Phi, psi and omega in degrees: 000134180280179179291151172300151184238131175246126180253134177260121183228153178164173178285171184298146170066035175257356176105023180296313182292327177295318177293321177302313180294324178295315182288325183269000181052046184214179169239040185292323178267139176291137180234129180200163175284357180285117184291140176081026184292315182278124181247324181255169175288136178241129185248148172207143174269130189230137171268102183284323184223117184288325183294317182262002181052049180270111177259151174210162173255129176251145182237124173266132182243167175290160180292132179283126180233170174252018178282152178243096173208171190299314182291312182297325177295326175294320178297317181298321177299320178296319180296314181298321178296319180294321179297322179295329182280342197275150170263325178227141180241126170267111174269108190259131179233163175268112184302328186277344178272342187073197180266123177247174186300323180293324176298319178297321180295316179295316180299321178299320178291319183293325181297335180281349179272141177270068184229158172279118185243130177245125179276117185245116179261105185271169180060041185260012181298129179073010184266138177290123183303333181292343181279357183258011182296335181296339181289346177294335181293348178286347177071028182239022176091190184285129179285148174255124183272129180219167165230101182297325182292322183258356177081011181279137176079001183293320179299319178296320179296316180295316180297328176288328184283320189307314181294343183270349184275140173297147184283115178224131178256126179239114181256334185280162178289162176295129182246111176268337182069216180275118182266123186241116176264130179255114183244157178166164177289168181301141171069030174263354176105024180297309182294324177297319178298315181294318178299323178291321178298318183277347182061030175203163180272070182285326177239152183291126179228097178229165187278055173227133179291141172081025180285342173261117179256329182257168172267122186257123181262121186231106176282144175201169181235141178218119179052043177082356181257131177278139177225158165230118177269138176242112174270119185257160176290142175290124181275124183271177173295158184302323182284001177250012186245036181284330180296141177301322182295323179295322178296318177302317183298321178296318179298317180295324178294319178296318177298319178297321179297321180293328182276344188283145169274320182229140179244133171253117176262116183266124177246152178272123182299332185278338181250345180070206182272110179264177178297324177296318178297319180296322178295316177297319180298321177297320177299316182295316181294325178297330180271357179055051182261150170299137191223132168243134175258124183245124177262109184267166180063032182293330183289347181272005182249150173273177186299320180295316180297322179297318179296320179294319179297315180298320181296315181292324179295320179301323180286311187284336183251017184295335183281352175238067186290345183283343184269157179253152181248133183233138184251122187221171165233104181296327182293316183261349175089359182292128178083354185290313182297334180289348181290335188288334177296307177293331177297310181296319181293321179298317180298314180298319179294322184289334182257010182277140175261127181255136182292149181296326181295318179294317181298322182285332172295320177294321179298318178300317179295321179296319180293323178289324180288326181208102182297140177307141187283167172277135176231117182056040177081001181242139178279125175296139181232113176261113187277315180199169182222147174213159180272134183244348184197166171235162181048066005271161175295118187242129179246134177254121178260129183249137180173203182248140175060029184284350176293349182252018181297124179294153180300323182297319180288327176296318177297321178298314180298315180300311182296320181296317181289322178299315180291320182291323179275356180054050180279148183246112172062019179239144178273171173242132175262132184248134173242144179246133179230103182272145177288134181247148175290116184295342182261004180294136179066015176254128181283133179280111181269121183271146173275180186297320181295319180292323179296317180296319179295319180296322181293318178298321180294319181293324177296319180296320180295320182293321180295327180294328182265000000 
């Protein structure tokens, strides 16, 4: 049996994401005064009660509206899916707005569900409780007054919730498994790829660029292995990021990149590697993440176009020879299942500990194959190497004058070790540790006997001259 699920529902800008962040002790959901910010379901595992070790999953949903358009209809589908999953529903309203027609419409739908529903009146700081009697007309029981932003009333809300949750005992630690971040510019098919992997429409995937604004974390299991997929917002060109929300999305994408074990960079087969793709690639390389490059919409090209795309990719991606390129159709699913073999292997390679003896044997071969260069008339000397970290796999090289290692020789070392260790899609991070003279910048303090000897010597030198 899975964890109990609490769903947060309400119209836009009533504070659902603020409450989500308060309960999860995080900033996982984007919060802004901009109405309609949350579009997809956002999940978090929460310890509601420390004494009873009561865990639950909370879901933040998009704002429920009565508009009829492509994006809003997708949001409503996400809300309905979340309601079906839930054991308890928090119907969140703005205490200062009172009951409006849309609240009545949502309440009418909720009353038809056989679910435990808690009426939550947010933004109630400093508000007289007698002014909330109008919320009883919704027919959903006594409202609980809270301020999600200031943390007021949260304990009362939790205490009301606990008796309504099914009894589930969780003793094990939270298991995220292999965390996979899916990055790419808008409208390259990231959400479609994730939906195909999950075999459900977990994230909104429509033919409009930028429909994912937040980074969505989705845990799932495949063949006994735990994974967490992160669907990220498509990062636009700099001149398209004037909106405050777009800047937030970039920050969330960077956070997702930092948390990921493996990154999938999705490129459009029809446009190839653009400046936006190159910018994203630079971000990934700066974080030293395991990387798979996925060329989507491959089925839409003829044989000549495919050959041209491969030729151009070989030129533009030649500087990252450690990564593999995979050709798929996220819409039809061709090639998608084959991604998990390199994903699993990349994760295993990135968390592997290599013995110092093996690393130094590889270093000897590297030195024989290409002797360290001369820098300012001095030969660089690398004495030994050892592994200091995983995620990323980090090697520390010890020797003399290593602060002057040329970039070309560093690239040679990285490539030599990647090939020798037979690593899959993962980079190597290199640290240099040069030996220092322990007596440098230290004044030699003489004792009384040494001072007397020095004076006699100086007198002798003066007499000679």
